[in-house]
C-alpha positions in Angstrom: 56.6 -30.3 -25.3 57.7 -30.4 -28.9 61.5 -30.1 -29.3 61.2 -26.9 -31.4 58.2 -25.4 -29.5 60.4 -22.9 -27.6 61.6 -21.4 -30.9 58.3 -21.1 -32.7 55.7 -18.4 -32.3 52.2 -19.4 -31.2 49.8 -19.6 -34.1 46.1 -18.7 -34.3 45.3 -22.4 -34.7 47.2 -23.3 -31.5 45.4 -20.5 -29.7 42.0 -21.8 -30.9 42.9 -25.2 -29.6 44.0 -23.7 -26.3 40.6 -21.9 -26.1 38.7 -25.1 -26.6 40.8 -26.9 -23.9 40.2 -24.0 -21.4 36.5 -23.9 -22.3 36.0 -27.6 -21.5 37.6 -27.1 -18.1 36.1 -23.8 -17.0 32.8 -24.7 -18.5 32.3 -26.9 -15.4 32.0 -23.7 -13.3 29.9 -21.8 -15.9 32.8 -19.9 -17.6 33.6 -19.5 -21.3 37.2 -18.5 -22.1 38.0 -16.0 -24.9 41.2 -14.3 -26.1 41.4 -10.7 -27.3 43.0 -9.9 -30.7 45.8 -8.3 -28.7 46.6 -11.6 -26.9 48.2 -13.3 -29.9 50.4 -10.3 -30.6 51.5 -10.1 -27.0 52.1 -13.9 -26.5 54.7 -13.7 -29.4 56.2 -10.4 -28.3 60.0 -10.3 -28.1 59.7 -8.5 -24.7 58.9 -11.9 -23.2 62.6 -12.7 -23.9 61.7 -16.4 -24.0 58.8 -17.5 -26.3 55.6 -18.2 -24.4 54.5 -21.7 -25.5 51.2 -23.5 -25.9 52.4 -26.0 -23.3 53.0 -23.3 -20.8 49.6 -21.7 -21.3 47.9 -25.2 -21.1 49.7 -25.8 -17.8 48.6 -22.3 -16.6 44.9 -22.9 -17.3 45.1 -26.5 -15.9 46.7 -25.4 -12.6 44.4 -22.3 -12.3 41.3 -24.4 -12.7 42.5 -27.0 -10.3 43.2 -24.5 -7.5 41.0 -21.5 -8.3 38.1 -22.6 -10.6 35.3 -21.9 -8.2 36.8 -18.8 -6.6 37.3 -17.3 -10.0 33.7 -18.0 -11.0 32.5 -16.5 -7.7 34.2 -13.1 -8.6 31.1 -12.4 -10.7 30.6 -10.0 -13.7 32.9 -7.1 -14.3 35.7 -8.4 -12.0 39.3 -8.1 -13.1 42.2 -10.2 -11.9 45.4 -11.9 -13.0 46.4 -15.5 -13.5 50.0 -15.9 -12.5 52.4 -18.8 -12.8 55.3 -18.4 -10.4 57.3 -21.1 -12.0 57.3 -19.7 -15.6 56.7 -16.0 -14.7 53.7 -15.9 -17.0 51.1 -13.3 -16.1 47.6 -13.2 -17.8 45.3 -10.3 -16.8 41.6 -11.1 -17.5 38.2 -9.7 -17.0 34.8 -11.4 -16.4 31.8 -10.4 -18.4 28.3 -11.8 -18.2 26.9 -13.3 -21.5 23.1 -13.2 -21.2 22.7 -15.2 -24.4 24.6 -18.3 -23.2 23.8 -17.6 -19.5 27.5 -17.8 -18.5 30.5 -15.7 -17.6 33.0 -14.9 -20.3 36.6 -15.0 -19.0 38.3 -12.6 -21.5 42.1 -13.0 -21.5 43.2 -9.4 -22.3 46.9 -9.9 -22.6 49.8 -12.1 -21.5 53.5 -11.5 -20.7 56.5 -13.2 -19.2 57.7 -10.9 -16.4 59.1 -11.8 -13.0 58.2 -8.7 -11.1 54.8 -8.1 -12.7 52.8 -5.7 -10.5 49.0 -5.1 -10.4 46.4 -3.6 -8.1 44.0 -6.4 -9.1 43.6 -9.7 -7.3 46.2 -12.3 -8.3 45.6 -16.1 -8.6 49.1 -17.4 -8.3 50.1 -21.0 -8.8 53.4 -22.7 -7.8 54.2 -20.1 -5.2 56.4 -21.3 -2.3 54.0 -20.1 0.4 50.9 -19.0 -1.3 49.6 -22.5 -2.0 45.9 -23.3 -2.3 44.2 -26.6 -3.1 41.1 -27.0 -5.2 38.0 -25.1 -4.0 40.1 -22.3 -2.4 40.9 -24.0 0.8 44.2 -23.5 2.7 46.1 -26.7 3.4 45.5 -28.3 6.8 42.3 -26.4 7.7 39.0 -27.9 8.7 35.6 -27.0 10.0 34.9 -25.0 13.1 32.1 -25.5 15.7 29.9 -22.5 16.5 31.1 -22.5 20.1 34.8 -22.0 18.9 34.1 -19.0 16.6 34.0 -16.3 19.3 37.2 -17.2 21.2 39.1 -17.8 17.9 38.1 -14.4 16.5 38.6 -12.7 19.9 42.2 -13.9 20.0 42.9 -12.8 16.4 41.1 -9.5 16.9 43.4 -8.7 19.9 46.6 -9.1 18.0 45.5 -7.4 14.8 43.7 -4.5 16.5 40.7 -4.6 14.1 37.0 -5.5 14.7 36.4 -9.0 13.5 33.5 -10.3 15.6 31.0 -7.7 14.3 32.0 -8.1 10.7 31.6 -11.8 10.0 29.8 -12.6 6.8 27.6 -15.4 5.4 26.6 -18.4 7.5 29.3 -17.8 10.2 27.6 -18.3 13.6 24.3 -19.4 12.0 25.2 -23.0 11.5 26.6 -25.5 14.0 29.7 -26.0 11.9 31.3 -23.6 9.4 33.7 -24.5 6.7 35.6 -21.2 7.2 35.2 -17.7 8.7 34.6 -14.8 6.2 35.2 -11.4 7.6 34.6 -8.0 6.0 37.7 -5.8 6.0 37.4 -2.0 5.7 40.6 -1.2 3.8 41.7 0.7 0.8 43.3 -1.2 -2.1 46.5 0.8 -1.5 46.8 -0.4 2.1 46.4 -4.1 1.3 50.1 -4.8 0.8 50.9 -3.3 4.2 48.1 -5.4 5.8 49.6 -8.5 4.2 53.0 -7.8 5.6 51.3 -7.4 9.1 49.7 -10.8 8.7 53.0 -12.4 7.8 54.5 -11.0 11.0 51.7 -12.3 13.2 52.5 -15.6 14.8 48.8 -16.5 15.1 48.6 -16.6 11.3 50.0 -20.0 10.3 49.7 -19.6 6.5 48.5 -17.0 4.1 47.4 -16.7 0.4 45.8 -14.0 -1.7 43.3 -14.1 -4.6 40.2 -11.9 -4.6 40.3 -12.3 -0.8 43.1 -12.7 1.7 43.0 -16.3 3.0 44.7 -17.3 6.3 45.2 -20.4 8.4 44.5 -19.8 12.1 44.5 -22.1 15.1 41.1 -22.7 16.6 40.8 -21.5 20.2 39.0 -23.7 22.8 39.2 -26.5 20.3 37.0 -29.6 21.2 38.0 -32.5 19.0 35.0 -34.5 20.4 32.6 -32.2 18.4 32.3 -33.7 15.0 29.8 -33.3 12.1 27.7 -36.1 10.7 29.1 -35.5 7.2 32.6 -36.1 8.6 34.1 -33.0 7.1 37.6 -32.9 8.6 38.4 -31.3 12.0 42.1 -30.4 12.2 42.3 -27.8 15.0 42.8 -25.1 12.4 40.3 -23.0 10.4 40.5 -20.8 7.4 39.8 -17.1 8.0 39.1 -15.1 4.8 39.5 -11.3 4.9 37.2 -9.7 2.2 38.1 -6.1 1.4 35.1 -3.8 1.1 32.3 -1.9 2.8 31.2 -4.1 5.7 27.6 -3.0 5.6 27.3 -3.8 1.9 29.2 -7.1 2.2 26.9 -8.2 5.0 24.0 -7.6 2.6 25.5 -9.3 -0.4 26.9 -12.3 1.5 24.0 -12.7 3.8 23.1 -16.3 4.6 20.0 -17.4 6.6 20.1 -19.4 9.8 20.1 -23.1 9.2 16.9 -23.4 11.2 15.2 -21.1 8.6 16.5 -22.4 5.3 17.9 -25.6 3.7 20.1 -23.5 1.4 23.2 -21.3 1.8 23.3 -17.7 0.9 24.8 -18.3 -2.6 21.4 -19.8 -3.7 19.6 -16.6 -2.7 22.3 -14.5 -4.3 22.1 -16.3 -7.6 18.3 -16.1 -7.6 18.5 -12.3 -7.1 20.9 -12.1 -10.1 18.4 -13.9 -12.3 15.5 -11.7 -11.0 17.6 -8.6 -11.9 18.2 -10.0 -15.4 14.5 -10.6 -16.1 12.4 -8.1 -14.0 11.1 -5.0 -15.8 13.5 -5.6 -18.7 13.0 -3.7 -21.9 14.8 -5.0 -25.0 14.5 -3.4 -28.5 12.9 -5.5 -31.2 15.9 -4.9 -33.4 18.8 -7.3 -32.7 22.4 -7.8 -34.0 23.7 -10.8 -35.8 24.2 -13.0 -32.7 20.7 -12.2 -31.4 21.5 -9.6 -28.8 19.2 -6.6 -28.7 20.5 -3.3 -30.1 19.6 -1.7 -26.7 18.5 -3.2 -23.4 17.2 -1.4 -20.4 17.6 -3.7 -17.4 18.7 -4.2 -13.8 22.0 -5.8 -12.8 23.1 -7.4 -9.5 26.8 -6.5 -8.9 29.0 -7.8 -6.0 30.6 -4.4 -5.8 28.0 -1.9 -6.9 24.8 -3.5 -5.5 21.6 -3.2 -7.6 22.0 -0.9 -10.6 19.9 -0.1 -13.6 21.8 0.1 -16.9 21.4 0.7 -20.6 23.2 -2.1 -22.2 24.4 -1.9 -25.8 26.8 -4.2 -27.8 30.3 -2.8 -28.3 31.0 -2.2 -32.0 34.2 -3.5 -33.6 36.9 -0.9 -34.2 36.7 -1.7 -37.9 33.0 -0.6 -37.9 32.0 -4.0 -39.3 29.7 -5.7 -36.8 30.1 -6.0 -33.0 32.4 -7.7 -30.5 31.1 -10.1 -27.9 31.4 -7.4 -25.2 28.6 -5.2 -23.9 28.7 -1.7 -22.7 26.7 -0.8 -19.6 25.8 2.8 -18.7 24.4 3.2 -15.2 21.2 5.2 -15.2 19.9 4.4 -11.7 21.5 3.3 -8.4 23.5 1.9 -7.0 21.0 0.6 -4.4 22.6 -1.3 -1.4 20.0 -1.0 1.3 17.9 -4.2 1.4 14.6 -2.4 1.5 15.6 -0.3 -1.5 16.7 -3.4 -3.4 13.4 -5.2 -2.7 11.4 -2.1 -3.7 13.2 -1.6 -7.0 12.7 -5.3 -7.9 9.0 -5.0 -7.3 9.0 -7.0 -4.0 7.6 -6.0 -0.6 10.6 -5.4 1.8 13.9 -6.7 3.0 12.3 -9.7 4.6 11.7 -11.1 1.1 15.4 -11.2 0.5 16.1 -13.3 3.7 16.5 -16.7 2.1 16.1 -18.7 -1.1 12.7 -19.8 0.1 11.4 -16.4 1.0 12.6 -14.9 -2.3 11.0 -17.7 -4.3 7.7 -17.2 -2.5 7.9 -13.4 -3.0 8.4 -13.6 -6.8 5.5 -16.1 -7.1 3.3 -13.6 -5.2 4.4 -10.4 -7.0 5.3 -11.4 -10.6 3.2 -12.7 -13.5 3.6 -16.5 -14.0 5.5 -16.1 -17.3 8.1 -13.9 -15.6 8.4 -16.4 -12.7 8.9 -19.3 -15.1 11.6 -17.4 -17.0 13.5 -16.6 -13.8 13.3 -20.2 -12.6 14.4 -21.6 -16.0 17.5 -19.4 -16.1 18.2 -20.1 -12.4 18.1 -23.9 -13.1 20.3 -23.5 -16.2 23.0 -21.7 -14.2 26.2 -23.8 -14.2 27.0 -23.0 -10.5 23.5 -24.1 -9.4 23.7 -27.3 -11.4 27.1 -28.1 -9.7 25.6 -27.5 -6.2 22.3 -29.1 -6.9 19.0 -27.7 -8.1 16.7 -27.0 -5.1 13.9 -29.6 -4.6 11.3 -26.7 -4.6 12.0 -26.2 -8.3 11.3 -29.7 -9.5 8.9 -29.6 -12.4 8.9 -25.8 -12.5 10.1 -23.4 -15.1 
């Protein structure tokens, strides 16, 4: 840190340099970082008491990416959350917006403030907390994989002390693969009741550690643990597993986070989900011939795949600048149809046959090849292969030479 940095206000040039730094990091998970016009005013506001420095913001972005890069990217479009540094008391609310031109998420830092008791109803990604500590990738310290035979007794024990149904609300690949990296459970709870639930978890001896971001992450001891059962890939077995509570409607979460049985597919549910998102972006899309300066159509009629709303049809238009001179990078979406959350309804509205087409990456790929014109299929595949998250996980072999 420069000696006089704490006395000087942050300049636009420093903010631009910070944006480039954050872009280089978060670009690895398909995210572009932007700051609103209000951000610079608020970073230099006297209400912060102590000037917020470029070094502090650099540290915030570095620590956030290290610990929460992938979980933030997995929040998806239109999610709102807060980056929080417990050491410096800096809070940075942000929103994620999908940029169809660059095929990436825009992380828009709306504002920033130094405040010790900052309160929000949105998920918080806290760094340097004494107890809420998470390592890169969103994993709790000391947890490992769990064998399929250990899942039922582990959830049964936890279900008994918490008094809520866990075994019927598991998500993703839990119970569908021999080993699971964690256990995701849908939690039917209102946002207002989450703080009370967190306090209950803290008082529960079976919960060995706890953290909160967009989900509630816990460390739990595995019941009927058999240390002789190990995986060929040698992922660690510690006797503890991470159990993530995901607030929302269980029936919808089971649809959104569906993952096929490992006997039926080589790929986890995230591949299927991202392919659905690309299909929604391309299928039956109607853009005006007229475009604005950056190439976006003046009006677009299209489908969107939302982790909270399901499948929706929107009219998308660029948001004009308040000055009336041109447009911002943001888009405005007006829902005109949906939401559709039933798998059969989703398939029907996307021009597919039925819910079975949505079962796995492989069934979905076969369905679009059967039902769509070749040029539409090629566009979907190109965009899917260009997705930063897919590139980081590995492009499916089925797509080699396609698109």
